[in-house]
C-alpha positions as CSV (number, residue, x, y, z in Angstrom):
1,M,33.8,-7.6,27.4
2,F,31.9,-6.7,25.0
3,E,29.5,-3.7,24.8
4,F,26.4,-3.9,22.3
5,N,25.7,-0.3,20.7
6,L,22.2,0.1,20.3
7,P,22.2,-0.3,16.7
8,D,20.5,1.3,13.7
9,L,17.1,0.5,13.8
10,G,15.7,1.6,10.3
11,E,16.5,4.5,8.3
12,G,16.3,8.0,10.1
13,V,16.1,6.3,13.6
14,A,18.7,8.5,15.9
15,E,17.0,7.3,19.1
16,G,15.3,4.5,21.2
17,E,12.7,4.4,24.5
18,V,13.8,1.3,26.6
19,L,10.3,-0.3,27.3
20,T,11.5,-3.2,29.1
21,W,14.5,-5.0,29.8
22,R,14.3,-9.3,29.1
23,V,17.3,-9.5,31.1
24,S,18.9,-9.0,34.3
25,P,22.9,-8.6,35.3
26,G,24.1,-11.9,36.1
27,D,21.9,-13.9,33.3
28,A,23.2,-15.8,31.2
29,V,22.3,-15.6,27.1
30,T,22.7,-16.4,23.8
31,E,23.1,-15.3,20.3
32,D,19.7,-13.9,18.8
33,Q,18.0,-14.0,22.7
34,V,15.5,-10.5,23.3
35,L,17.6,-8.5,25.9
36,A,15.1,-6.1,25.3
37,E,12.1,-3.8,23.6
38,V,12.8,-0.6,22.7
39,E,10.3,1.7,21.1
40,T,11.4,3.9,18.5
41,D,9.5,6.6,16.9
42,K,7.5,4.6,14.6
43,A,7.0,1.4,16.5
44,A,8.4,-1.3,19.3
45,V,11.2,-3.9,18.6
46,D,12.9,-6.5,20.2
47,V,16.5,-6.3,21.0
48,P,18.7,-9.7,20.4
49,S,22.0,-10.6,21.5
50,P,24.7,-10.6,18.9
51,V,27.0,-13.0,21.2
52,D,26.5,-15.3,24.1
53,G,27.8,-14.3,27.2
54,V,26.6,-13.3,30.8
55,V,25.3,-9.9,31.0
56,Q,27.6,-7.5,33.1
57,E,25.5,-4.2,33.3
58,L,22.3,-2.6,32.1
59,H,23.3,1.1,30.8
60,A,19.7,2.2,30.7
61,E,17.0,2.5,32.6
62,V,13.4,1.8,32.0
63,G,11.9,4.9,30.3
64,E,14.9,6.4,29.4
65,M,16.2,7.5,25.9
66,V,19.6,5.9,24.2
67,Q,20.7,7.6,21.6
68,T,21.4,4.8,18.3
69,G,25.6,3.6,18.5
70,E,25.4,4.4,22.5
71,V,26.4,1.4,24.9
72,L,23.4,-0.3,25.4
73,I,24.5,-3.4,27.6
74,T,27.5,-5.1,28.5
75,I,28.1,-9.4,28.4
76,A,31.0,-11.0,29.2
77,E,31.8,-13.4,26.6
78,E,33.2,-16.8,27.2
79,G,36.8,-16.3,27.9
80,D,36.5,-12.9,29.9
81,A,37.8,-13.4,33.3
82,E,34.6,-11.5,34.3
83,T,32.4,-14.0,32.6
84,A,33.6,-16.9,35.7
85,D,33.1,-14.3,38.2
86,A,29.7,-13.2,37.1
87,A,28.2,-16.6,36.6
88,A,30.2,-17.5,40.2
89,S,28.2,-14.6,41.8
90,D,25.0,-15.3,40.1
91,T,24.9,-19.2,41.3
92,D,25.4,-17.6,45.3
93,E,21.3,-16.9,45.4
94,V,21.9,-16.0,49.1
95,E,24.6,-13.0,49.0
96,S,23.9,-10.3,50.7
97,A,23.3,-6.7,49.1
98,G,25.7,-5.7,51.1
99,A,28.6,-8.3,49.7
100,D,27.3,-7.2,46.3
101,T,28.4,-4.6,46.7
102,E,31.5,-4.3,48.0
103,E,32.4,-7.2,45.5
104,A,31.7,-4.7,42.9
105,D,33.4,-1.7,44.3
106,S,36.3,-4.1,44.3
107,A,36.1,-5.8,40.9
108,A,35.7,-2.2,39.9
109,S,39.2,-1.0,41.9
110,E,40.5,-3.7,40.6
111,A,39.6,-2.6,36.9
112,A,40.8,0.8,37.5
113,A,44.3,-0.3,38.5
114,A,44.9,-2.3,35.5
115,D,43.5,0.4,33.8
116,E,46.0,3.0,35.1
117,Q,48.9,0.0,34.7
118,S,48.2,-0.2,31.2
119,G,47.9,3.7,30.9
120,A,44.5,3.7,29.6
121,S,42.3,6.6,30.8
122,T,38.7,7.3,29.4
123,S,39.0,5.8,26.0
124,T,40.2,1.9,25.3
125,A,42.4,0.9,22.7
126,D,40.0,1.7,19.4
127,G,38.8,5.1,21.0
128,R,35.4,3.7,22.5
129,V,34.6,5.8,25.7
130,F,32.7,4.0,29.0
131,A,29.8,6.5,30.0
132,S,26.0,5.7,30.7
133,P,23.6,7.2,28.2
134,S,22.4,10.1,30.4
135,V,25.7,11.3,30.6
136,R,26.7,11.2,27.2
137,R,23.1,12.8,26.9
138,L,24.7,16.1,29.0
139,A,28.0,16.0,27.6
140,R,25.9,16.7,24.0
141,E,23.7,19.4,26.2
142,E,26.6,21.1,27.8
143,G,29.0,20.7,24.6
144,V,32.1,19.0,26.1
145,D,34.1,16.3,24.0
146,I,33.3,13.3,25.8
147,A,36.3,11.6,24.7
148,A,38.5,14.2,25.8
149,V,37.1,13.9,29.4
150,D,39.0,11.7,31.9
151,G,36.4,9.3,33.9
152,S,36.9,9.4,37.5
153,G,34.6,6.1,37.6
154,P,35.4,2.5,38.0
155,G,37.5,1.6,35.0
156,G,37.7,5.0,33.8
157,R,34.0,5.2,33.4
158,V,33.2,9.0,32.6
159,T,30.9,10.4,35.5
160,E,28.0,13.0,35.6
161,G,30.5,14.6,38.1
162,D,33.4,14.5,35.3
163,V,31.5,16.1,32.9
164,E,30.4,19.2,35.1
165,A,34.0,19.5,35.6
166,A,35.0,20.0,32.5
167,T,32.1,22.5,31.4
168,A,33.4,24.4,34.6
169,S,36.6,24.2,33.2
170,A,35.8,25.4,30.1
171,D,33.8,28.4,31.3
172,E,36.5,29.6,33.6
173,A,39.0,29.5,30.4
174,T,36.3,31.0,28.4
175,A,36.2,34.1,31.2
176,S,39.8,34.5,31.2
177,D,39.2,35.5,27.6
178,D,38.7,39.0,26.8
179,S,36.6,38.3,23.9
180,P,33.1,37.1,24.4
181,T,32.2,33.8,23.5
182,S,28.5,34.1,23.0
183,V,26.6,37.5,22.0
184,V,23.2,37.5,21.6
185,S,21.8,41.2,20.4
186,K,18.6,42.6,19.2
187,A,18.1,44.8,16.2
188,S,19.8,47.9,16.0
189,D,17.8,50.8,15.2
190,D,19.2,51.6,11.7
191,G,17.5,48.1,10.7
192,D,20.8,47.2,9.2
193,S,22.3,44.8,11.6
194,P,20.9,41.5,12.0
195,T,17.8,41.4,14.2
196,A,19.9,38.8,16.4
197,A,23.5,37.2,16.3
198,V,24.8,34.8,18.1
199,S,28.7,34.0,17.6
200,Q,31.2,31.6,18.5
201,V,35.3,32.5,19.2
202,D,37.8,30.7,18.6
203,A,39.7,31.2,21.9
204,G,43.0,31.3,20.4
205,D,42.1,34.0,17.6
206,T,40.5,36.7,18.9
207,D,42.6,39.9,16.9
208,D,40.8,40.3,13.8
209,G,37.6,39.3,11.6
210,T,39.5,35.4,11.1
211,A,38.4,34.8,15.2
212,V,35.1,34.3,14.2
213,K,34.6,30.1,14.0
214,S,31.3,29.8,13.3
215,A,28.3,32.2,13.8
216,V,24.7,31.9,13.8
217,R,22.6,34.6,12.7
218,S,18.3,34.3,12.4
219,V,17.1,36.6,9.3
220,S,17.7,40.4,9.3
221,G,15.2,42.8,9.3
222,D,14.9,42.7,5.6
223,G,13.9,38.3,5.4
224,Q,17.4,37.8,4.1
225,E,19.5,34.7,5.7
226,A,22.4,35.0,6.9
227,A,23.7,31.7,5.7
228,S,22.1,30.6,2.8
229,R,23.8,27.3,0.3
230,D,21.9,25.0,-2.2
231,Q,23.0,21.9,-0.8
232,T,24.4,21.2,2.6
233,L,25.5,17.4,3.1
234,A,24.2,16.1,6.9
235,T,23.0,12.5,8.5
236,P,19.8,11.1,8.5
237,A,19.1,12.1,12.2
238,T,20.7,15.7,11.8
239,R,18.3,16.3,9.2
240,K,15.5,14.6,11.2
241,A,16.8,17.0,14.2
242,A,16.3,19.9,11.4
243,R,13.1,18.9,10.7
244,E,11.6,18.7,14.6
245,L,13.0,21.9,15.3
246,D,12.0,23.3,12.3
247,V,15.4,24.8,11.2
248,N,16.3,25.0,7.6
249,I,19.6,23.1,7.5
250,D,20.9,25.2,4.3
251,A,20.7,28.0,7.0
252,V,22.6,26.7,9.1
253,P,26.0,28.6,9.3
254,T,29.1,25.9,9.4
255,D,32.7,25.8,8.8
256,Q,32.9,22.0,8.6
257,T,32.9,20.4,4.9
258,R,32.8,17.1,3.8
259,D,34.4,16.1,0.2
260,G,34.5,20.0,-0.7
261,Q,30.8,20.7,0.3
262,P,29.5,22.4,3.6
263,Y,28.9,19.8,6.3
264,V,26.4,20.4,9.2
265,D,26.2,17.9,12.8
266,E,23.5,18.3,15.0
267,A,25.0,19.8,17.5
268,A,25.1,23.0,15.1
269,V,21.5,22.2,14.3
270,R,20.6,22.5,17.8
271,T,22.2,25.6,18.2
272,Y,20.8,27.3,15.8
273,A,17.8,26.4,16.8
274,E,18.7,27.4,20.3
275,A,20.3,30.8,19.2
276,Q,16.6,31.7,17.1
277,Q,14.8,31.0,20.1
278,A,16.6,32.9,22.5
279,A,16.3,36.1,19.7
280,Q,12.7,35.8,19.6
281,A,12.6,35.5,23.0
282,A,14.0,38.8,23.5
283,D,12.6,40.4,20.6
284,A,9.1,39.1,22.3
285,E,10.3,40.9,25.7
286,A,11.1,43.8,23.2
287,I,7.8,43.9,21.7
288,S,6.3,43.5,25.4
289,A,8.4,46.6,26.6
290,G,6.9,48.9,23.7
291,G,9.7,47.6,20.9
292,G,7.7,46.2,17.9
293,A,9.5,46.1,14.5
294,A,12.4,44.2,15.4
295,G,10.2,41.2,17.5
296,T,8.2,41.3,14.3
297,A,11.2,40.7,12.2
298,A,13.1,37.9,14.5
299,Q,9.6,35.8,14.3
300,A,9.5,35.7,10.9
301,G,13.0,33.7,11.2
302,G,11.0,30.3,11.5
303,A,12.3,29.3,14.7
304,G,10.3,25.7,16.3
305,P,7.5,25.8,17.9
306,E,7.3,27.0,21.4
307,A,6.9,24.8,24.2
308,T,3.4,25.0,26.4
309,A,3.6,24.7,29.9
310,V,0.6,23.2,31.4
311,E,-0.1,23.1,35.5
312,T,-1.6,20.0,37.0
313,G,-4.3,19.9,39.2
314,D,-5.6,17.0,42.0
315,G,-6.8,13.7,40.3
316,E,-4.8,14.6,37.2
317,R,-1.7,12.5,35.8
318,R,1.0,13.1,33.3
319,E,2.4,10.2,31.1
320,P,5.8,10.9,28.5
321,Y,5.1,12.5,25.5
322,R,7.4,10.3,23.4
323,G,7.9,7.0,21.6
324,V,5.1,6.4,18.6
325,R,2.9,9.6,19.8
326,R,5.0,12.0,19.5
327,S,6.2,10.5,15.9
328,I,3.0,10.8,15.0
329,G,2.0,14.4,16.5
330,E,5.7,15.6,15.1
331,Q,4.2,14.6,11.9
332,M,1.0,15.7,11.8
333,A,2.6,19.3,12.8
334,R,4.6,18.8,10.0
335,S,2.1,18.2,7.5
336,R,-0.3,20.6,9.0
337,R,2.8,23.4,8.8
338,E,3.5,22.5,5.6
339,V,1.1,21.3,3.2
340,P,-2.0,23.8,2.3
341,H,-4.4,21.2,2.5
342,A,-8.0,21.0,0.6
343,T,-10.8,18.4,1.6
344,H,-13.0,17.3,-0.9
345,H,-16.2,15.5,0.5
346,D,-18.6,13.5,-1.5
347,Q,-21.1,10.4,-0.6
348,V,-21.8,7.0,-3.6
349,V,-24.4,4.5,-3.3
350,V,-22.8,1.3,-2.6
351,S,-25.3,-1.0,-3.6
352,G,-23.4,-2.6,-5.9
353,L,-20.5,-3.3,-3.7
354,V,-22.5,-4.8,-0.4
355,E,-23.9,-7.7,-2.8
356,A,-20.5,-8.2,-4.2
357,R,-18.8,-8.6,-0.7
358,E,-22.2,-10.5,0.5
359,R,-21.7,-13.1,-2.4
360,L,-17.2,-13.1,-2.3
361,A,-17.1,-13.5,1.9
362,P,-18.3,-16.9,2.2
363,L,-16.0,-18.2,-0.4
364,A,-12.8,-16.1,1.2
365,E,-14.0,-17.6,4.5
366,E,-13.6,-21.3,3.1
367,R,-9.9,-19.8,2.5
368,D,-10.0,-18.9,6.2
369,V,-9.6,-15.0,5.0
370,T,-12.2,-12.7,6.9
371,L,-13.5,-10.2,4.0
372,T,-14.4,-6.8,4.9
373,Y,-14.7,-3.6,2.9
374,T,-11.5,-2.6,2.8
375,P,-9.8,-4.8,0.3
376,F,-12.5,-3.7,-2.0
377,V,-12.1,-0.1,-1.5
378,V,-8.4,-0.2,-1.3
379,K,-8.8,-2.1,-5.0
380,C,-11.1,0.1,-6.0
381,V,-8.9,3.6,-5.0
382,A,-5.5,2.0,-6.9
383,A,-8.1,1.3,-9.9
384,A,-9.1,5.5,-9.9
385,L,-5.0,6.5,-9.1
386,D,-4.5,4.5,-12.3
387,Q,-6.7,7.1,-14.3
388,H,-5.5,10.0,-12.4
389,P,-1.4,10.0,-11.7
390,V,-1.5,13.1,-10.3
391,L,-3.0,11.7,-6.7
392,N,-0.5,9.1,-6.3
393,T,2.5,11.4,-6.1
394,A,5.2,13.0,-3.5
395,L,6.4,16.8,-3.4
396,D,10.3,17.1,-3.6
397,T,10.5,20.3,-1.8
398,E,14.2,20.3,-1.7
399,N,14.7,19.6,-5.8
400,E,11.6,21.3,-6.3
401,E,9.9,18.4,-8.3
402,I,6.9,16.7,-8.1
403,V,7.4,12.6,-8.0
404,Y,4.9,10.5,-10.1
405,R,4.7,7.4,-8.3
406,D,4.7,4.0,-10.7
407,A,3.3,1.7,-7.9
408,H,0.1,2.0,-6.2
409,N,1.4,1.1,-2.5
410,I,-1.8,2.0,-0.5
411,G,-1.1,3.0,3.5
412,V,-4.0,1.4,6.0
413,A,-4.4,3.5,8.9
414,A,-5.2,1.6,12.2
415,A,-6.0,2.7,15.4
416,T,-3.8,0.7,17.8
417,D,-3.6,1.4,21.7
418,H,-0.2,3.3,21.1
419,G,-1.4,5.3,18.3
420,L,-2.5,5.5,14.8
421,V,-0.4,3.2,12.7
422,V,0.1,3.0,9.0
423,P,1.0,-0.5,7.4
424,V,1.6,-0.5,4.0
425,V,0.5,-2.5,1.4
426,N,3.0,-3.0,-1.7
427,D,1.9,-3.3,-5.2
428,V,-1.9,-3.8,-4.8
429,D,-2.7,-3.9,-8.8
430,G,-0.6,-7.1,-8.9
431,K,-3.4,-8.8,-6.3
432,G,-6.5,-10.2,-5.5
433,L,-9.0,-9.4,-3.2
434,V,-8.4,-12.5,-1.1
435,E,-4.4,-12.1,-1.0
436,L,-4.8,-8.6,-0.7
437,A,-7.8,-9.4,2.4
438,G,-5.7,-11.4,3.9
439,E,-2.5,-9.2,3.6
440,I,-4.5,-5.9,5.4
441,N,-5.6,-8.5,8.4
442,D,-2.2,-9.4,9.1
443,L,-0.5,-6.0,8.6
444,V,-3.0,-4.3,10.9
445,G,-3.5,-7.2,13.0
446,R,0.1,-7.1,14.0
447,A,0.3,-3.5,14.2
448,R,-2.0,-3.8,17.4
449,E,-0.1,-6.2,18.8
450,R,3.4,-4.1,18.3
451,D,4.7,-6.6,16.0
452,I,5.3,-5.1,12.9
453,E,8.4,-3.9,11.1
454,R,9.3,-0.6,10.3
455,S,10.0,-1.3,6.9
456,E,6.6,-2.6,6.8
457,M,5.2,1.1,7.2
458,Q,7.3,2.9,4.6
459,G,7.0,3.5,1.3
460,G,3.4,4.3,0.4
461,T,2.3,6.3,-2.1
462,F,-1.6,7.0,-1.1
463,T,-3.3,6.6,2.7
464,V,-7.1,5.6,2.9
465,T,-7.8,5.7,6.4
466,N,-11.4,4.0,7.3
467,F,-12.8,5.9,10.1
468,G,-16.5,5.0,9.7
469,V,-15.6,1.7,11.6
470,I,-15.7,3.5,14.5
471,G,-18.3,6.6,13.8
472,G,-18.6,9.4,12.0
473,E,-19.5,10.3,8.3
474,Y,-17.2,13.3,7.3
475,A,-13.5,14.3,8.6
476,S,-10.7,16.6,7.4
477,P,-7.8,13.8,7.1
478,I,-4.1,15.0,7.6
479,I,-1.9,13.8,4.6
480,N,0.9,11.7,5.0
481,V,3.6,13.7,3.7
482,P,5.3,13.6,1.9
483,E,2.3,12.0,-0.1
484,T,-0.1,14.5,-1.3
485,A,-3.6,12.5,-0.8
486,I,-5.3,11.0,1.6
487,L,-8.7,9.8,1.6
488,G,-11.3,8.8,4.3
489,I,-14.3,6.3,4.8
490,G,-17.1,7.4,7.0
491,A,-19.6,4.8,7.9
492,L,-21.5,2.3,5.3
493,K,-25.2,2.7,6.5
494,E,-28.0,3.3,4.7
495,R,-29.3,6.8,4.0
496,P,-31.9,8.6,2.6
497,V,-31.5,8.6,-1.2
498,A,-33.6,10.7,-4.0
499,E,-34.2,8.0,-6.9
500,D,-37.1,8.5,-9.6
501,G,-38.8,11.0,-7.8
502,E,-39.0,9.3,-4.7
503,V,-36.5,9.1,-1.1
504,V,-35.7,5.3,-0.9
505,A,-32.9,4.4,2.0
506,K,-29.9,2.8,-0.1
507,P,-26.4,2.0,1.7
508,T,-24.2,5.0,1.2
509,L,-20.5,5.4,2.0
510,P,-19.2,8.9,2.5
511,L,-15.8,10.0,1.7
512,S,-13.5,12.4,2.3
513,L,-10.5,13.7,0.3
514,A,-7.7,16.1,1.3
515,I,-5.5,17.1,-0.9
516,D,-1.8,18.8,-1.0
517,H,-2.9,22.2,-2.8
518,R,0.3,22.7,-4.1
519,V,0.3,19.7,-6.1
520,I,-3.3,18.8,-6.7
521,D,-6.3,21.1,-7.8
522,G,-9.8,20.9,-6.4
523,A,-11.0,19.6,-9.9
524,D,-8.2,17.0,-10.0
525,A,-9.8,15.6,-6.7
526,A,-12.9,16.1,-8.1
527,R,-12.7,13.4,-10.8
528,F,-10.7,11.4,-9.2
529,V,-13.7,10.8,-6.5
530,N,-15.8,10.6,-9.5
531,T,-14.0,7.9,-11.0
532,L,-13.5,6.0,-7.3
533,K,-17.7,6.3,-7.0
534,E,-17.9,4.6,-10.3
535,Y,-15.9,1.4,-9.1
536,L,-17.4,1.6,-5.7
537,A,-20.7,1.5,-6.7
538,D,-19.8,-1.4,-8.9
539,P,-16.9,-3.3,-8.4
540,T,-17.2,-5.5,-11.2
541,R,-16.0,-2.8,-13.2
542,L,-12.4,-3.8,-11.8
543,L,-12.7,-7.4,-13.9
544,L,-12.2,-4.6,-16.8
545,E,-8.9,-3.2,-15.9
């Protein structure tokens, strides 16, 4: 029997939402056949089968989130006894639902009996644990090691009841201990103590100071963090969780190490975030009751954003906030939270750009390529970035360095039915207009069809967003961190322009350049826009480069 875990769908992807199942139990599948469509925080992707066989069980419902590495589907491969059973079952189209249930129960009982005879319990010989994603999630939330839980389900599968029983057992053991397992306290009046603390105490060692196995403390009244390191080891998934929870991973206390370095896992990060939120809630309550200083100090600890509950009235509806939509929201919130934005607005007369496109569009059409204004803008941006490299940078806050990018990889924001997507055009300098136009059309088209690879949306050094195709003149674009600048393009249309003492109508293009003011000054932004205007006013200048 082959248990197919949700694979790593790309750097930093920790989970995916099952959008659609393409197979059902009893279906015969072949290698590379699409099993399901799963939406990550970046895009919807097809998950192919790695083997031939017969589908035995789907381990998640449509709409359910599955963690990377969790079992997604079970497939009986050729030679498995269950394959023949499933195939035979599949051919019996008139079999009643009741009979199906009885057979399934019988098979499960036989499997459980076989496991008992072989001495197997929850885990297989290779250490795998059989449990659904929802059960695994419950175990994580309750802090239960699922590998240590005896499964009571068919074939030793761990059920929610098993996890709840394990949680209750742990609570009873905790209650019998004289030492507290969890303490949440507010600041003392003298201000010497931390404003809030959560400590876990090792049940087997409570007599002295070494009893404390791990501790989580928010900032003290004077702003000093209880845990402070220069470097911490963690997986990409843990770092992603820390970013989402607005937690400084170097501030998370831990007694774990890897290769001699402090190591933090996702559970510790979430515990730390919950502790800070609990402390904030306690301090907020204290403030409401008349206390002030302690609560204010705790809020300076930097816990994650507070949840906002919204009541639903008649005629209103709700839909899940997750997937690409949630990823966009988190990225935008992070950018606004971390980056001091400044926006430079300007306008350029683009008679030369309009003439160039009108002249070249028919030639591009002969090559089956639609030539819009976007490839011209992208090409002009790359030329301007070459002269103003500070706008083609990334800010590495962890190492406190500004990274100057050699390549001009321009992200082109595209509005789709499932949210804003930014495919990246790599190496803009090395491509001609027709090639550039063809690549942009292809990337944007596939982004709207949700048929774009995650790798095609990574590695950008600067982003262009053309909201003018929908309407409007100026905006305040939000920077796609860790990039340090983004250019917004307004609607290209004729506007009144003063020329030689007269007002005439000219094709003009509004520009909105947002910059990370930590890296780029307003003067840098103005100089970049001035250079860009020269190229947009007369794109033939690109021939000189």
